[in-house]
PDBQT receptor file of N, H, CA, C and O in Angstrom, charges set to zero:
ATOM      1  N   MET A   1     -83.110  79.638  51.519  1.00  0.00    +0.000 N 
ATOM      2  CA  MET A   1     -82.851  80.075  50.820  1.00  0.00    +0.000 C 
ATOM      3  C   MET A   1     -81.551  80.718  50.925  1.00  0.00    +0.000 C 
ATOM      4  O   MET A   1     -80.389  80.442  50.626  1.00  0.00    +0.000 OA
ATOM      5  N   ASP A   2     -82.067  81.500  51.361  1.00  0.00    +0.000 N 
ATOM      6  H   ASP A   2     -83.011  81.725  51.604  1.00  0.00    +0.000 HD
ATOM      7  CA  ASP A   2     -81.224  82.429  51.270  1.00  0.00    +0.000 C 
ATOM      8  C   ASP A   2     -79.387  82.078  51.639  1.00  0.00    +0.000 C 
ATOM      9  O   ASP A   2     -78.470  82.832  51.316  1.00  0.00    +0.000 OA
ATOM     10  N   GLU A   3     -79.295  81.277  52.085  1.00  0.00    +0.000 N 
ATOM     11  H   GLU A   3     -80.040  80.664  52.347  1.00  0.00    +0.000 HD
ATOM     12  CA  GLU A   3     -78.103  80.261  52.238  1.00  0.00    +0.000 C 
ATOM     13  C   GLU A   3     -77.708  79.691  50.289  1.00  0.00    +0.000 C 
ATOM     14  O   GLU A   3     -76.634  79.438  49.745  1.00  0.00    +0.000 OA
ATOM     15  N   VAL A   4     -78.843  79.685  49.866  1.00  0.00    +0.000 N 
ATOM     16  H   VAL A   4     -79.716  79.890  50.309  1.00  0.00    +0.000 HD
ATOM     17  CA  VAL A   4     -78.395  78.937  48.352  1.00  0.00    +0.000 C 
ATOM     18  C   VAL A   4     -77.533  80.355  47.209  1.00  0.00    +0.000 C 
ATOM     19  O   VAL A   4     -76.685  80.612  46.354  1.00  0.00    +0.000 OA
ATOM     20  N   VAL A   5     -78.348  80.736  47.884  1.00  0.00    +0.000 N 
ATOM     21  H   VAL A   5     -79.036  80.528  48.579  1.00  0.00    +0.000 HD
ATOM     22  CA  VAL A   5     -78.028  82.707  47.360  1.00  0.00    +0.000 C 
ATOM     23  C   VAL A   5     -77.011  82.830  47.360  1.00  0.00    +0.000 C 
ATOM     24  O   VAL A   5     -76.335  83.221  46.408  1.00  0.00    +0.000 OA
ATOM     25  N   ASP A   6     -76.487  82.409  48.850  1.00  0.00    +0.000 N 
ATOM     26  H   ASP A   6     -77.036  82.091  49.623  1.00  0.00    +0.000 HD
ATOM     27  CA  ASP A   6     -75.343  83.531  48.993  1.00  0.00    +0.000 C 
ATOM     28  C   ASP A   6     -74.410  82.293  48.895  1.00  0.00    +0.000 C 
ATOM     29  O   ASP A   6     -73.239  82.609  49.104  1.00  0.00    +0.000 OA
ATOM     30  N   TRP A   7     -74.559  81.247  48.690  1.00  0.00    +0.000 N 
ATOM     31  H   TRP A   7     -75.510  80.991  48.520  1.00  0.00    +0.000 HD
ATOM     32  CA  TRP A   7     -73.917  79.995  48.107  1.00  0.00    +0.000 C 
ATOM     33  C   TRP A   7     -73.197  80.266  46.430  1.00  0.00    +0.000 C 
ATOM     34  O   TRP A   7     -72.073  80.093  45.958  1.00  0.00    +0.000 OA
ATOM     35  N   LEU A   8     -74.131  80.626  46.044  1.00  0.00    +0.000 N 
ATOM     36  H   LEU A   8     -75.043  80.766  46.428  1.00  0.00    +0.000 HD
ATOM     37  CA  LEU A   8     -74.209  81.286  44.413  1.00  0.00    +0.000 C 
ATOM     38  C   LEU A   8     -73.455  81.997  44.026  1.00  0.00    +0.000 C 
ATOM     39  O   LEU A   8     -72.445  81.869  43.334  1.00  0.00    +0.000 OA
ATOM     40  N   THR A   9     -73.945  82.806  44.481  1.00  0.00    +0.000 N 
ATOM     41  H   THR A   9     -74.766  82.910  45.043  1.00  0.00    +0.000 HD
ATOM     42  CA  THR A   9     -73.035  84.272  44.344  1.00  0.00    +0.000 C 
ATOM     43  C   THR A   9     -71.334  84.413  44.245  1.00  0.00    +0.000 C 
ATOM     44  O   THR A   9     -70.401  84.844  43.566  1.00  0.00    +0.000 OA
ATOM     45  N   PHE A  10     -71.899  83.335  46.098  1.00  0.00    +0.000 N 
ATOM     46  H   PHE A  10     -72.656  82.985  46.650  1.00  0.00    +0.000 HD
ATOM     47  CA  PHE A  10     -69.883  83.547  46.313  1.00  0.00    +0.000 C 
ATOM     48  C   PHE A  10     -69.189  82.404  45.472  1.00  0.00    +0.000 C 
ATOM     49  O   PHE A  10     -68.076  81.988  45.792  1.00  0.00    +0.000 OA
ATOM     50  N   TYR A  11     -69.676  82.055  44.709  1.00  0.00    +0.000 N 
ATOM     51  H   TYR A  11     -70.581  82.393  44.449  1.00  0.00    +0.000 HD
ATOM     52  CA  TYR A  11     -68.943  80.607  43.491  1.00  0.00    +0.000 C 
ATOM     53  C   TYR A  11     -68.823  80.812  42.642  1.00  0.00    +0.000 C 
ATOM     54  O   TYR A  11     -67.863  80.317  42.051  1.00  0.00    +0.000 OA
ATOM     55  N   ASN A  12     -70.114  82.089  41.671  1.00  0.00    +0.000 N 
ATOM     56  H   ASN A  12     -70.894  82.491  42.151  1.00  0.00    +0.000 HD
ATOM     57  CA  ASN A  12     -69.783  82.258  40.766  1.00  0.00    +0.000 C 
ATOM     58  C   ASN A  12     -68.996  83.615  40.401  1.00  0.00    +0.000 C 
ATOM     59  O   ASN A  12     -68.439  83.826  39.324  1.00  0.00    +0.000 OA
ATOM     60  N   TYR A  13     -69.067  84.675  41.718  1.00  0.00    +0.000 N 
ATOM     61  H   TYR A  13     -69.520  84.505  42.593  1.00  0.00    +0.000 HD
ATOM     62  CA  TYR A  13     -68.807  86.057  41.601  1.00  0.00    +0.000 C 
ATOM     63  C   TYR A  13     -67.171  86.555  42.331  1.00  0.00    +0.000 C 
ATOM     64  O   TYR A  13     -66.347  87.469  42.348  1.00  0.00    +0.000 OA
ATOM     65  N   ARG A  14     -67.367  85.664  42.683  1.00  0.00    +0.000 N 
ATOM     66  H   ARG A  14     -68.036  84.922  42.669  1.00  0.00    +0.000 HD
ATOM     67  CA  ARG A  14     -65.453  85.582  43.733  1.00  0.00    +0.000 C 
ATOM     68  C   ARG A  14     -64.877  84.736  44.205  1.00  0.00    +0.000 C 
ATOM     69  O   ARG A  14     -63.968  85.090  44.956  1.00  0.00    +0.000 OA
ATOM     70  N   ARG A  15     -65.173  82.716  43.954  1.00  0.00    +0.000 N 
ATOM     71  H   ARG A  15     -65.911  82.428  43.344  1.00  0.00    +0.000 HD
ATOM     72  CA  ARG A  15     -64.660  81.958  44.148  1.00  0.00    +0.000 C 
ATOM     73  C   ARG A  15     -63.829  82.148  43.129  1.00  0.00    +0.000 C 
ATOM     74  O   ARG A  15     -64.438  82.741  42.238  1.00  0.00    +0.000 OA
ATOM     75  N   LEU A  16     -62.700  81.921  42.829  1.00  0.00    +0.000 N 
ATOM     76  H   LEU A  16     -62.205  81.439  43.553  1.00  0.00    +0.000 HD
ATOM     77  CA  LEU A  16     -61.630  81.556  41.733  1.00  0.00    +0.000 C 
ATOM     78  C   LEU A  16     -60.980  79.929  41.834  1.00  0.00    +0.000 C 
ATOM     79  O   LEU A  16     -60.688  79.036  42.630  1.00  0.00    +0.000 OA
ATOM     80  N   HIS A  17     -61.002  80.272  40.496  1.00  0.00    +0.000 N 
ATOM     81  H   HIS A  17     -61.240  80.997  39.850  1.00  0.00    +0.000 HD
ATOM     82  CA  HIS A  17     -61.872  78.239  40.034  1.00  0.00    +0.000 C 
ATOM     83  C   HIS A  17     -60.025  78.048  39.355  1.00  0.00    +0.000 C 
ATOM     84  O   HIS A  17     -59.862  78.667  38.303  1.00  0.00    +0.000 OA
ATOM     85  N   SER A  18     -58.370  77.046  40.038  1.00  0.00    +0.000 N 
ATOM     86  H   SER A  18     -58.503  76.543  40.892  1.00  0.00    +0.000 HD
ATOM     87  CA  SER A  18     -57.992  76.599  38.962  1.00  0.00    +0.000 C 
ATOM     88  C   SER A  18     -58.011  76.700  37.070  1.00  0.00    +0.000 C 
ATOM     89  O   SER A  18     -57.565  77.507  36.254  1.00  0.00    +0.000 OA
ATOM     90  N   SER A  19     -58.726  75.505  36.996  1.00  0.00    +0.000 N 
ATOM     91  H   SER A  19     -59.088  74.850  37.659  1.00  0.00    +0.000 HD
ATOM     92  CA  SER A  19     -59.355  75.248  35.651  1.00  0.00    +0.000 C 
ATOM     93  C   SER A  19     -59.646  76.413  35.437  1.00  0.00    +0.000 C 
ATOM     94  O   SER A  19     -60.808  76.128  35.150  1.00  0.00    +0.000 OA
ATOM     95  N   LEU A  20     -59.606  78.089  35.255  1.00  0.00    +0.000 N 
ATOM     96  H   LEU A  20     -58.662  78.320  35.489  1.00  0.00    +0.000 HD
ATOM     97  CA  LEU A  20     -60.355  79.147  34.800  1.00  0.00    +0.000 C 
ATOM     98  C   LEU A  20     -58.727  80.549  35.323  1.00  0.00    +0.000 C 
ATOM     99  O   LEU A  20     -58.565  81.763  35.202  1.00  0.00    +0.000 OA
ATOM    100  N   GLY A  21     -58.013  79.531  35.813  1.00  0.00    +0.000 N 
ATOM    101  H   GLY A  21     -58.144  78.545  35.911  1.00  0.00    +0.000 HD
ATOM    102  CA  GLY A  21     -56.934  80.607  35.622  1.00  0.00    +0.000 C 
ATOM    103  C   GLY A  21     -56.367  81.345  36.671  1.00  0.00    +0.000 C 
ATOM    104  O   GLY A  21     -55.490  82.204  36.577  1.00  0.00    +0.000 OA
ATOM    105  N   TYR A  22     -56.931  80.947  37.662  1.00  0.00    +0.000 N 
ATOM    106  H   TYR A  22     -57.643  80.250  37.737  1.00  0.00    +0.000 HD
ATOM    107  CA  TYR A  22     -57.831  81.455  38.893  1.00  0.00    +0.000 C 
ATOM    108  C   TYR A  22     -57.861  82.971  38.832  1.00  0.00    +0.000 C 
ATOM    109  O   TYR A  22     -57.084  83.868  39.158  1.00  0.00    +0.000 OA
ATOM    110  N   LEU A  23     -59.623  82.864  38.032  1.00  0.00    +0.000 N 
ATOM    111  H   LEU A  23     -60.254  82.135  37.768  1.00  0.00    +0.000 HD
ATOM    112  CA  LEU A  23     -60.131  83.902  37.921  1.00  0.00    +0.000 C 
ATOM    113  C   LEU A  23     -61.841  83.220  38.243  1.00  0.00    +0.000 C 
ATOM    114  O   LEU A  23     -62.192  82.093  37.892  1.00  0.00    +0.000 OA
ATOM    115  N   SER A  24     -62.560  84.043  38.850  1.00  0.00    +0.000 N 
ATOM    116  H   SER A  24     -62.275  84.958  39.135  1.00  0.00    +0.000 HD
ATOM    117  CA  SER A  24     -63.748  83.508  39.191  1.00  0.00    +0.000 C 
ATOM    118  C   SER A  24     -64.369  83.294  37.863  1.00  0.00    +0.000 C 
ATOM    119  O   SER A  24     -63.634  83.510  36.900  1.00  0.00    +0.000 OA
ATOM    120  N   PRO A  25     -65.639  82.894  37.619  1.00  0.00    +0.000 N 
ATOM    121  CA  PRO A  25     -66.241  82.073  36.411  1.00  0.00    +0.000 C 
ATOM    122  C   PRO A  25     -66.967  83.908  35.445  1.00  0.00    +0.000 C 
ATOM    123  O   PRO A  25     -67.188  84.035  34.241  1.00  0.00    +0.000 OA
ATOM    124  N   MET A  26     -67.141  84.980  36.544  1.00  0.00    +0.000 N 
ATOM    125  H   MET A  26     -66.961  84.877  37.523  1.00  0.00    +0.000 HD
ATOM    126  CA  MET A  26     -67.692  85.733  36.304  1.00  0.00    +0.000 C 
ATOM    127  C   MET A  26     -66.744  86.494  35.443  1.00  0.00    +0.000 C 
ATOM    128  O   MET A  26     -67.311  86.803  34.395  1.00  0.00    +0.000 OA
ATOM    129  N   GLN A  27     -65.410  86.947  35.496  1.00  0.00    +0.000 N 
ATOM    130  H   GLN A  27     -64.949  86.696  36.347  1.00  0.00    +0.000 HD
ATOM    131  CA  GLN A  27     -64.391  86.950  35.338  1.00  0.00    +0.000 C 
ATOM    132  C   GLN A  27     -63.729  87.152  34.328  1.00  0.00    +0.000 C 
ATOM    133  O   GLN A  27     -63.191  88.007  33.624  1.00  0.00    +0.000 OA
ATOM    134  N   TYR A  28     -64.025  85.599  34.533  1.00  0.00    +0.000 N 
ATOM    135  H   TYR A  28     -64.462  84.904  35.104  1.00  0.00    +0.000 HD
ATOM    136  CA  TYR A  28     -63.412  84.056  33.301  1.00  0.00    +0.000 C 
ATOM    137  C   TYR A  28     -64.265  85.212  31.757  1.00  0.00    +0.000 C 
ATOM    138  O   TYR A  28     -63.854  85.838  30.779  1.00  0.00    +0.000 OA
ATOM    139  N   GLU A  29     -65.365  84.958  32.303  1.00  0.00    +0.000 N 
ATOM    140  H   GLU A  29     -65.698  84.449  33.097  1.00  0.00    +0.000 HD
ATOM    141  CA  GLU A  29     -66.817  85.010  30.943  1.00  0.00    +0.000 C 
ATOM    142  C   GLU A  29     -66.417  86.242  30.764  1.00  0.00    +0.000 C 
ATOM    143  O   GLU A  29     -65.577  86.314  29.868  1.00  0.00    +0.000 OA
ATOM    144  N   GLN A  30     -66.848  87.884  31.573  1.00  0.00    +0.000 N 
ATOM    145  H   GLN A  30     -67.531  87.826  32.301  1.00  0.00    +0.000 HD
ATOM    146  CA  GLN A  30     -66.647  89.018  30.945  1.00  0.00    +0.000 C 
ATOM    147  C   GLN A  30     -65.251  88.874  30.689  1.00  0.00    +0.000 C 
ATOM    148  O   GLN A  30     -64.931  90.020  31.003  1.00  0.00    +0.000 OA
ATOM    149  N   ARG A  31     -64.037  88.261  30.312  1.00  0.00    +0.000 N 
ATOM    150  H   ARG A  31     -64.297  87.330  30.056  1.00  0.00    +0.000 HD
ATOM    151  CA  ARG A  31     -63.346  87.946  29.106  1.00  0.00    +0.000 C 
ATOM    152  C   ARG A  31     -63.580  87.849  28.412  1.00  0.00    +0.000 C 
ATOM    153  O   ARG A  31     -63.900  88.662  27.545  1.00  0.00    +0.000 OA
ATOM    154  N   TRP A  32     -63.532  86.430  28.433  1.00  0.00    +0.000 N 
ATOM    155  H   TRP A  32     -63.272  85.770  29.138  1.00  0.00    +0.000 HD
ATOM    156  CA  TRP A  32     -64.455  85.365  27.143  1.00  0.00    +0.000 C 
ATOM    157  C   TRP A  32     -64.592  87.116  26.821  1.00  0.00    +0.000 C 
ATOM    158  O   TRP A  32     -63.705  87.946  26.625  1.00  0.00    +0.000 OA
ATOM    159  N   HIS A  33     -65.940  87.245  26.860  1.00  0.00    +0.000 N 
ATOM    160  H   HIS A  33     -66.661  86.570  27.020  1.00  0.00    +0.000 HD
ATOM    161  CA  HIS A  33     -67.156  88.360  25.658  1.00  0.00    +0.000 C 
ATOM    162  C   HIS A  33     -66.156  89.100  25.132  1.00  0.00    +0.000 C 
ATOM    163  O   HIS A  33     -65.919  89.196  23.928  1.00  0.00    +0.000 OA
ATOM    164  N   ALA A  34     -65.564  89.623  26.007  1.00  0.00    +0.000 N 
ATOM    165  H   ALA A  34     -65.756  89.545  26.985  1.00  0.00    +0.000 HD
ATOM    166  CA  ALA A  34     -63.831  91.125  25.748  1.00  0.00    +0.000 C 
ATOM    167  C   ALA A  34     -64.124  90.951  24.575  1.00  0.00    +0.000 C 
ATOM    168  O   ALA A  34     -64.935  91.476  23.812  1.00  0.00    +0.000 OA
ATOM    169  N   ALA A  35     -62.925  89.660  24.440  1.00  0.00    +0.000 N 
ATOM    170  H   ALA A  35     -62.266  89.233  25.060  1.00  0.00    +0.000 HD
ATOM    171  CA  ALA A  35     -62.048  88.912  23.229  1.00  0.00    +0.000 C 
ATOM    172  C   ALA A  35     -63.402  88.350  22.153  1.00  0.00    +0.000 C 
ATOM    173  O   ALA A  35     -63.230  87.479  21.300  1.00  0.00    +0.000 OA
ATOM    174  N   GLN A  36     -64.071  88.697  22.278  1.00  0.00    +0.000 N 
ATOM    175  H   GLN A  36     -64.211  89.405  22.970  1.00  0.00    +0.000 HD
ATOM    176  CA  GLN A  36     -64.818  87.636  21.493  1.00  0.00    +0.000 C 
ATOM    177  C   GLN A  36     -65.209  89.085  20.844  1.00  0.00    +0.000 C 
ATOM    178  O   GLN A  36     -65.535  89.108  19.658  1.00  0.00    +0.000 OA
ATOM    179  N   HIS A  37     -65.191  89.875  21.341  1.00  0.00    +0.000 N 
ATOM    180  H   HIS A  37     -64.926  89.856  22.305  1.00  0.00    +0.000 HD
ATOM    181  CA  HIS A  37     -65.869  91.360  20.990  1.00  0.00    +0.000 C 
ATOM    182  C   HIS A  37     -64.671  91.544  20.108  1.00  0.00    +0.000 C 
ATOM    183  O   HIS A  37     -64.711  91.656  18.883  1.00  0.00    +0.000 OA
ATOM    184  N   LYS A  38     -63.474  91.565  20.954  1.00  0.00    +0.000 N 
ATOM    185  H   LYS A  38     -63.442  91.474  21.949  1.00  0.00    +0.000 HD
ATOM    186  CA  LYS A  38     -62.383  92.631  20.125  1.00  0.00    +0.000 C 
ATOM    187  C   LYS A  38     -62.173  91.653  18.682  1.00  0.00    +0.000 C 
ATOM    188  O   LYS A  38     -61.991  92.203  17.596  1.00  0.00    +0.000 OA
ATOM    189  N   ASN A  39     -62.235  89.812  18.852  1.00  0.00    +0.000 N 
ATOM    190  H   ASN A  39     -62.383  89.365  19.734  1.00  0.00    +0.000 HD
ATOM    191  CA  ASN A  39     -62.287  89.748  17.987  1.00  0.00    +0.000 C 
ATOM    192  C   ASN A  39     -62.420  89.681  16.277  1.00  0.00    +0.000 C 
ATOM    193  O   ASN A  39     -61.805  89.303  15.280  1.00  0.00    +0.000 OA
ATOM    194  N   ALA A  40     -63.898  90.442  16.776  1.00  0.00    +0.000 N 
ATOM    195  H   ALA A  40     -64.398  90.749  17.586  1.00  0.00    +0.000 HD
ATOM    196  CA  ALA A  40     -65.253  90.649  15.291  1.00  0.00    +0.000 C 
ATOM    197  C   ALA A  40     -64.923  92.050  15.579  1.00  0.00    +0.000 C 
ATOM    198  O   ALA A  40     -65.900  92.632  16.051  1.00  0.00    +0.000 OA
ATOM    199  N   ALA A  41     -64.130  92.616  15.486  1.00  0.00    +0.000 N 
ATOM    200  H   ALA A  41     -63.337  92.143  15.102  1.00  0.00    +0.000 HD
ATOM    201  CA  ALA A  41     -64.197  94.484  14.966  1.00  0.00    +0.000 C 
ATOM    202  C   ALA A  41     -63.385  94.352  13.771  1.00  0.00    +0.000 C 
ATOM    203  O   ALA A  41     -63.144  95.339  13.076  1.00  0.00    +0.000 OA
TER     204      ALA A  41
């Protein structure tokens, strides 16, 4: 079970995705939320 959690942590927090502009999924999501908040203001 720990191996699955470790892999998911790597995949979501550290692995860079070419389709996301070489950002990790978490970095991409954080930037997207920041942009949405900025556009709403």
